[in-house]
N, C-alpha and C positions, 0 to 999 in steps of 0.2 A: 596663319600663325597659330592655330590649335595643333598645325603637326610640330610647329618645331618646341610649343611647350610642351607636349607626348614623349618627343624625345631629350629635351632636358631634364623631363622628372626621369626616363629611360638612363641615361646616364649619370644620373643621380642615386636611381636605384642600386646600379652597379655598383657605385664607389664605396654607395653602405653597405653593400652586402659583401662586395671583398675587407672591408677591415671589419665586419662582424668575422668572416672568414679566420683573421688574422688575430682578432681577440679573442674567440675559441680557442687556436689553435693554440693558444700563450696558454689559458687560462685552462685548458684540459689537465694540460701537466700537474695542475696544484687540486683540481676536482676530488677527483679519486679518495685527496688524502683530509682535505676538506671535510668532504661530506663522513668520510668513515669516524674523524674524531668526532664533530659533530652526534653523530649516530650514538656514538659510545658516550661521548658527556650526556647524553641522555637517557642512556644506560645504569651511571654512573651510579644508584643506589637513591632510596628512597622515593618518596614520593615524586612522581610530574610536578613543575612548578608550574603555576598559570600564567596569562599572560598580563603584562605588566600593565596594572591600572584594571584591573582586570579579575581580580584575586588570583587563589592558590586554588589548582585544579583538583587536588585531593581525588577521591577515588570513589566508585559509582557501586552501590551492591554491600557486596557480605561482606567486604575486610579488604585486606591489602592484596594489589595481586602480585605474584612475580613477576621479574623484572626481567629473568633469564627464560627461553625457552621460547620454541613455537607455540602459537595457537592453536590447540590441541582439537584435532576433527572432531574431536566426539565432541562437539556443543552441543548441551542439552539441559533439561532442566533439573536434570539429576535424579529427580525423587519424585516423577509425574506432576503433578499440581502443586504447581508453587504456592508456598505461602504466600500471604495476601501480605499487601505494605502495612504495618505496624500503625493503629492510628495515633493520632497525634493532636496539637492544638492547630488554627487554623478555621477554617471557614469550612462548611461543612462540602461548598460547589467542589471547593481544593481539595476536599479528602477524594468525593468523588472523582476529578479530574485525573488524579493521581493511581486510582484502580484502574481508570481506561485505559491509560497509559503505563500499566504498573510494566515492569522485569520480571518474564518468564521464567529468567534463570540469570538471577543474582550474580552467580561466580562470574557464570560468563561473559556477562555485561560489563563485571567489573573489570577480568580482563579487558575488555576489546576496548576499553574506555582510559583506560591505564594507556594501551600501546597507542591510541590515539592521543593522547595529549603529548606523551614522547616522542612520536612522530612529529608532531607541531612546533614542539622545541624543537628538537634537530633542526627543523627546515626555517624559523627564524634564527638558527646560529647561522645556517649556512650562509644567510641571507644578509647576517651584519657583517662575515668576515671579510676585512679589507682587501686580504690578498686576491681576494677576485674582483678585479677593479672594478668601479662602479655600482657593482653590487648591492650598496647600500642603497640609493638612490631608484627608488621601485625594486627593489632587488627582493621585496619579498613574493611579488609576481613571478619572477623566472624563476627563483628557489620550486617552485613547487611545478611550473611549466617549460622548461627547458629541458628539452631530451635528453642530453648529457647528463645532465647534474639528475635526473630521473632515471638512469639506467645505474649512475651510480650509486643514488638513495636506496634502488630495488638488491642491488648486490648487498649495500652495507647493511641494510635494514631485516634482512633475510633468514636469518636467524631469531630473527624477534615476529618472521610473519607467520600467515594460516600456513598450516601442517595441509599436505594428502591424504585425504581418505583411500582406505584399500577398498579395489570395488571385484566387484564381481560381476561383469557385463553382460555372463550366459543369465541372470537373475531377470526373471520373465515377469518379478513386480516390483513396482518402482519401490523407492525407500519413502520412509517417513518422514525423514528429516530433507529427503529432494537430494542427498547426494547421488553421485556417481548415475547422475541422466545424462550429463555432456560426456564422452569418450576422449574429449579433450582435453578439458577441466572438469572434473567432475566436483568440483564446489561450486559451478554457474548451477545459480538458480537454491541453490542450499537454504536452509533456514539459519541465523544466524550468521549472518555473511553482512556485508556492506550494501546499500544502494547501488545502484550505478547512474553517474549524471549523461546528457548528453548535450547540454550546455555547460561550458564550465563556470564554477562559482561565483558569487557576486559578495562574499564576504567583504567586510570591510576593509580587513588584510591580507586576502587573499587565500586566508588559512583557515582561520576558526569562526572570527570574531562576526556575529547577528550582521546582518546587513542595516543599515541604519540612516544613512546619509542621502540628502539628493543632490541628483548628480547639477541642478541648477546653481547658480551665482544670484549672491553670495550664500557660502557654505552654511547648511541648515540640516537639518533631521527631518527625517520623512514627518510627514502625519502619522501621528497616536493610530496604531490598529482599529479604536473604537470609534476615531474620528473617523475614516475607512468605513466602517460599517455602519457609524449612524448613516451617513453619507448616497452611501452605494445600495445596501441591502435592506435599508429599512422601508418598511412601506408605508408611503405616506399621502396615499390617492384617496383614503376614507374605506373604510367596509373592513373585509378580509382580503386576501390575499386571494390572488385569481386561481382557479379550480380548473385543472388539465381536461381536455374536450376529448381526448382522445384515452388516456390511460388509467390503470386499476394502481392502487396502493402498492400489489406488488410486485411491481414494475420500480420502484423505490426499495425496497426493501429486502429484494433479492440482488440489488445492486450492493446494496449493505452489505448482505450476506457475501457476495462475492469478494466485496474489501476486506472483510478478514481472512478471509484467505489466501490473500497475496499480500497481504500488508499490517507488519505491528510495528509499532516502535517504542521501544519503553524511556522512560523519562529519567533524568539523572535522579539518584537518590542518596541520603547517607548510608556509612553505614549499617549492616543489618538488615537494608533493605525496608529504611525508613524515609519516608517520603517528605520532601522537603516542603512544608507547608509556610515559611515565617516569610515570604519574601516582602511582601508587603509592610509585614511588621515585625521585623526583627526584633528578637529577646534577645539582648546581648552579645547582637553580633552575629549576623547570618552565617553557618559555620562553611559554607560553600556559596558565597557570593555571585563566582562568576557561574553560577548555574541559573542563576535568576535573570530573568528577561520581563522583568514584569510590565504591564499594559498598562498605560497612562489613562484616566478616567475624568469626567471634566476637565479637560485639559487648555484652559483657555476659554472653550464655551459650554453652558449649560447644558449638561448630557440630558437626553429628554426622557430617560425612563429612570436611570440612578442618584437619586437625593446629592445634593452640593458635596456635602461631609466623603461621601464614599469616591476616593480616587486613585484605586489603586483594584487593580485585576491580579491575581495570583499567577505567573506562567513560570514555568522551568522549563528550560531546554531540553530536549532528547539528549540523549546518551551517545557521546563522540566513537568512531569506531576508525581503525586505520582503513584506508583503499585496499578492494583484495590484490591487488599488486603490488601493496608496500611501497609504490613509488614515490610518494612524497608525503607531504607531513596532513595536506588538507584531510578537515574535519570531514567525515564521509557519517553516516548515521544507518543504525542496527536494523533488518529487516528479521523479525524476529520469526516470520513466517518461510514457505517457500515460494519462490517466483512461479508459481505453474498453479492453473486451475486444478485442485489436486485434491480438494476436500480436506487441507487442513485443518478447517475451523469445525468440520466433522470429526476427524481422525487424529488430533494433535500436529507437531511440526517437529516432535523425535518420540523414539522410541519409549521412552519411561512415559510420557503422555497418550501417549496411543496405549499401553498396556494397562495404567490407569481407567482407561474412561471402556475395557472390554470385560461381557461380562464373564468371558474363560470358559464358557462351554457353546457347542452348534454355531461358533461362529458369531455370535449375537454381541453386539453394542452393549452398554451396562445402561435399565433406567432404572426410573422409583417406582414406587406404589400405582402412580397414576399411568404409564405407558408415559412420561415425558423426562426430560432431559435428566439424569440422575443427581442426587442434591449433591453441593458442596460439603466438604468433610467438616469445613469451617462454619457452614451455617451461613450465614448474614450477615454482611457489618454492620454493628452498631446502631449507625446512626440513619439505616435503613429500617422504612415505618412496617417491615415487612411482616408478615403473619404467619407463614410459612412457608419452607425449606428453600436456599436459591439456588442458582443450577450451578452446572457445569459442564463443558461440552472441549471441544479440540482448540479455540479461543477462548479469550477468560471473556471476553463480554458477552457471554449469550443475552444477558438478564438489562442490557443496556433500556432497551425499549421492548414494551412486551410483541410490536409489530417483528421486529427481529431472532425473537424467540421461537416467531411461527416458523422461520424459515430452519432453523437448526434442529425442532422437535420434528419438523415433517421426513429432512432426510436420513435422522436417523432411526424414525421410524420403517421408511424406504429400507436402510439395509437390513433390519431384520426381516422385513418381511422375504427377501431377496433370500438373504440366508434360510430361511423357512422353505423356501420352494426350492432352494437345492439340495435340503436335505430331505427335502419331500420325495423330489423328482431323479436323484439318484441314491439314497438312502447311506449315503456318509453321513461320518460322525463325527471326524476329524474337525478340531474347533479352527485350527490354525488354515487346513483347506478352506472350511466354510468359510471363514473370517477373509482370508483374501480374495478369495472368487467373487465375495459379495461385495468388497469394495473395489473390486475393477469395474465391476458393473457398474455402481452406484456413482463412482467416479466420470466411468464414460458419461454415462446421462448426465453429471452435471455440466460438463463439457457440451454434450449435443444442445441442451435446453437452451445453456450461458449464450451460446455464439447462433442457437436458430431461432431463439424467441426474445433473448435481452437486448443483446447486442443491433440487431436488426429495430427495435424499436428506438434508442441512445441516437444511432450515428443513420446518416444518409443513403440510400445507394450507391452513392458517387464513393463514401470510405470504404462499404464494405463491400464492393467490388475491386476497387484499387490496392485496397489492402489483401483480398482475399478469403475474409473472415468468415464465409457460410461455406458451412461444412458441404460436399458432392452428396447427389440425392441417392445413388447408390454405392456401396460396397466401399474399397480403400482405396485413402489419396495420401499419397506419399509424400508429405507438406515437410520432416525433419531437416532441417539445416546445422552440421554442429559447429558453424560460424557462427550461428546466432548465438548473443550472449542475453536469456530469458529475464536474467534479474527488474525487478521492478526499478523503475526510473524513478529519483526524486522528485521530479515537478509533478509526476503522473498521481503519487501518493499525496503529496501536499498539498497538491491545490488542484490538478485536473479532475480526477475523480472524485473530489471533493463535491463536484458538483452536484450531487446527488442531495445534497444538503437543503438544497432550493425545492427538491421534491415534498418534502417532509411535511405534514400535515400538522395543526395546530391539536388535533385531539388523535384518540384510540378510541376502539369501538368493538361490540359482539353484536350479533346478530344473529337470534337462533329464529323459532317460530313466528316472532313475534317483529315489533318495528327495531328497530337499531338504537342500542344503549351509547352514548358517547362521554367521554371524560377526557379533561383536559390532558397531552401530555406530557406536559411539566410534573402531572402529579405521578407517572407510574415507571419514572429511572430508576431503574435497578431496583424494581419492585416486581417479584412475580407472581404477586396473588392471586392475580387475574385469569392467569392462567391454568387454575388448576377445576376441577370439578365443570368440566366441557367445557372451559373456557378457549383452549387451544381449539376447538375446532366451532368456536362461535366467533373469534376473533379472525381466524382463516376464511370462515364466508365474507365478513365485514369487508376484510381488507379485500374480495376478490368484488365486491359489490362496489366499494368504493373510491372516490377518483383521488388521484394523489394533487397535488400542489401542481400548479401549470410550473415548467421550467423556464423562469428566468432570474434575475438577480437580486431577488425578494428572497428572504427569509421570513419563517412567520416569528411571531413572538414567544413561543414554546421554547425556541431553540435560540431566540437570537439576544433575550434579554431575559430568558428565565432557565437557560441550561443549568439542571443539579441545584436547582432553586431549595435552598433549607432554612429561614427562617427562624430554625430553631439552633443550627448550629452557633449561636452567637459568636457570629466571624470577628475578628479583631478590629479595633480603630480605623475605620479609611480605607478598612476592606469591601468591596463587591462581593454579597451575601449569593448570587448565582453568575454566570458567566456568558459571556454572546461567542456563540459557534462560529461567527463569520469573525470576529476579531480573531479567535483563536486561530481559526484559518490563514487569516494575513501574517500574525505575529508565529504562526509555526513556518511559514516560507522564507520570512526573513532569518529566523533562526538559523534554517538548514542553509542560508547565503546562497538562496533560489534566486535569478535574474530578476529581471524586470518582464511585462508582459510583451515587450516588441523584441526580448532577447529567442523567445519561444516565436512570434511570427516570422522572425527570419530563419530558425529552423523550420519552421514546415514551409518553407518560402513563398510566405505573405508577406505583401510589403508592410511596412514599420510607421507607427502613428507619428509624425515630426512635429504635429502641433493638435487641438482637442477641437480643430471643426468635422464635420462629418461629412469631409468631399477628400476629394484626390487627395492624398500624401496627409490624411487628418485617422480620424477615426472611422475608416470606411465602415465597419461592419458593427457600428454600434447607430442605434437613433438618436433622437437629438436629446431626448430627458438624459439619457445613459452619460452622452458623452457630458451633457453639462454635469450632472453628478461630480466627474470624475475629476474636470476640470476646476470646479469647486473644490477638490480634495486635494489634488496631487499639483505641483510647482512645474514639474515637466514632466511629459510621456512618458521618457525613460526612468520617472519615478515608478510608474503605474506596477504596482502589483500583477503577479500573474493570474492569481484567484479573484482580485477584482477585475481586470482587465476581462479575463476568460469568461468569468458569470454573467458581464453583464453586456456582451457579444449578442447582437440577434439572431436567434437560430433560423439556421438553414430550413428551406421546404424540404421536407423528409426527415426534420430531425428535431431533436430537444435541444442543440446545443446549436453555438455559431462554431467560426472554421477552425479556429484555434483548437478549444477543445476537442473537439471531434478528430484535430491531426495526433494529438497526442494521446488519445484514448485510443485511438484505433492503431497506432504503431504501437503502443503496449501492449492489446492482445494482440496484435500478430507477433509480436515476441513470444510470448504465453503460447503461442500456439504452433509456431516454427521453430522457436527454440526445444520442443520439449518431446524426447527422443520418446516418452512414454504416450505420446498424443492417440488417442482412442482410432482413430482411421488408419491408424501407420498397416503399412503389410507385415514389418519386420523381417526384410528381405537376411537380416545378421542373425535374427532370433526370431525363427517361426512363432516357435509356440509363446512367445510372448503376447501373439496379437491377434484378434478376435477374428473369426473366423468370418465369410460372404453372409453366412445365415445369420451370425450372429449379430452382426452390422447392421443387417437389414431390421431385425428386431428392435435396437438400442433406436435406429432410427424413427422408428413409430412413437416413439416417447416422448410425451408432449410434460410439460407441468401440470397442467389440467387432469391428467393422467395420473401422474404422482401423486396431487392433492387425492385421487378420488380416491387411491388404492389406501390413503394410512387413514382414513378418519373413520373418529371410533362413535359406536353408538351413542349420540345421543338422544336419542329419538325426534330426528330432525330427521327430512329425505335428503341426504345430498345433493347437491348440483354445484355446477357451477362451469364459467364458460369457457368453450373450447379454447382459446387465446387468452389464458391466466392472466395477463399483462394489461390487455386491452379491455376498455369497458364492456360494460354487459349493455352497452344502448346502439353500438357499432353495430350496423348491419351484418346478421347473419354469425353473431357472437352472442344472442341469449344460453341463458343458462341450459345447462342439458343437464336429465339426469343422472349420479353418477355410472349407474348400471349402464349408458347409453355411452357413453364415455369410457371407458373402461372396455365395451365390448364384448360382454360375459366373461373377462379375465381379470381376476383379480389383480393382477400387474400389469393390466394392460398390454403387456405383451408374451409370447408365448419361452419360458421357460426350457425347452425342449433341446433347443439348439447348443444350451451352452452343460444342460446333466451333459447327452451324449457326449461332446467330446470329452468331459471331464470322466467319464464311464471308459471313453476308450485309451485316456490315458491311465488308463488303472489307479484314477480316483488322487490322482494327485498330477501340477503341473510340473514339469522339469526341467532343470536347467536345460539351455541350449546349446549349441556347438558354439565352439570358437569362432567369434564376430571377427568379419572382417574389417572392425572398424577401431582397433583394439586403441586404447590413449596409447600414444608417444612413450608416455612419463611409466618409468619402473615404478611398482609399489613402494618402496623405498625414497623417491624421490620427495622434492619439496613441492609443497602444493603450487606456487608462483612461476609460471613460464617466467625463463629470461629476456630481458629485453622486451622495452614499452614497443606495443602493437602488437604480441602475437599474443596474446590472448584474447579469445572470440570476445567481440564486442570494443574490441580496443581500433588495432590500425586494419584489421583484414576485416572487418565488422560487416556482414550484407547488411545492408541500410535500406528500408523503401526508399529512403530520398539523400538524393545526391544533394552537395550544395547547392544546385540551383534551385530545389524543391520540386526535382520532375520526380515522380514514380515509377518504379520499375512498369516494363509497358509500352511506356514513351506520356504517360500521361499528365499534364502538367496541372496542378492543382492551382495555380495562380488565374486559369482560364476560371475556372468553376468560381471563382472568387470575384 
């Protein structure tokens, strides 16, 4: 019986396939013309129209965008430090969030947003065309996923797509904007390019509208993101949220620091970079209603924190961008940072920003009068109660919290310390040489401590080994694969890596010679005052001794109810005076069209949850309480948002995370490593002068975070001491604090600068361009930036993934055996 059923299915599939082939053959004759007409119509002049029922698309940033020509290869802030969004109406919390997700390059983001809107318009026109038989019924999905239509769309959209940069692959230094890293497609990993997806989008219309619908019948909307937060992320068991048994606060904020190295996504704005603050209370009608995606509060159930009359949390969608190959009209999101662990948050993501941050003498970065980050040229925002100057850095968020400012200052001082040591050891005074040499050492140290101290604390041994994330103990390791697309994955940035929000404490503090002093974290958002007058050193000591919050599904009150709280701002009627970070994360995933938790379980080779019970076939990686919280919130397991589902998993032994987020984070960091041509362990067979020598690597691989901290401590009449493993608690056996002179071993840097100085002197004081590489890009300098045909760009059809469709890792290890 079963055999006959299977045989019947095969015959049915064969007939269906044959019919599809005939249909495709007939339709293909008209597809090119239909697609070309749709694209040309989208560029017929004027701003791109919005979606029916969702308002006009308008433009983002600095005014009208040109409707013709490719997106220039030079995509920068244009003037270094982009001006902050101007103040306007709305709550102080909404203004703070607008600053946090500000556009670093308004003109660039205006252009990308406009191209995205026009591409989406073209896709809808194609889907609605009656000449493509049956296209309108479910045609939106096919319009963006059919390979033949994609090929036609890519050819038609080429004149409006990303231009290819001119590259010198013999340059021994990485570019600040990340361009020219990949020799096959030099755009991969560069700043101001779209994020990539590993699972197709789940937009309501498969093109751009946020994910809002439940899969269950009868049709209903998904629960409010605030409801999800109240049910899943609120600690409701009495007392404070639990504290970690193993890790210090440095783990939390190094993770946050790295986050700002690899991703920054701007929100939609009005012309002239004016923030959208009136989504909850439009005055005279919202100028750009399609950009608003408010979070309902007190939505049918009394909110546990916000008063009954507060019913709206302001939320603005992230700016759209076309796909990198422009093969369809799907709305993607911009990454303003490079997709490499390369110190973008220290140095910037474009040349103008980097130049603004440099001291322009002796290879140093600029500092203020207290050897802290340089002062922001615009001072502090008007609604920040700061008495002392605010800071600038490579990323625009260095003062988000004081505990994030600490690593910013640490790595700035580390750069200057190394630049000074190189000058002293070589006698070289050339600013550019000293700057580039110090930068390449700092980036190598950053990669080393991230992959050998931070990631092993987050991931278990299975994932560290399966994705080969640890550095080799000695010497070089040829890890690079030019077929790998290193770009930040949308679901990583918007969900998986936001796991760090559960690690945040409700307080920040200082520790000098006396007892520690603590302050509510909600009182120190964007306020740098605590960093001055020795505050940096005292806070660094506090972070090393203080335990982080336990990794779980709960967020502390300071970020779940009181994020950017500002009661003096007189928010409009009905709008909340503060924000909920958990709700923002859920809403952001829906804004990006991120599919459900189950979709990523499948991607990772994990079993889907078909029901809410914690038994086989259900939520097998959740405990009973988490499963009940999800069931109380969602109508169907396929409704579960990725952030809610991943955060509520039970951590696996040896990790702070459950299997789904471990999979996505390990996968992403493998892309950052194996997709980076300038990874610090490479021996660069195509360009030996770009490589560190064996002797230099031996010094870099002695680096620890505690050595780096000890090397940059100022004299505040405190005998500095740190634990050897800075991310572990001091009461872990063998990890008691040691005096800094012991940790450094008598060397101010913690390693010997001699091998670096000797090589530089042997090269005549300047690192030269290498020989012609054997691995040159097949594209001529003047050619377009996007390869022809779907699947030819690294990261598409020929992408080397650690996971095959069955979920088996390279090396034959099946992830499902662990789970």
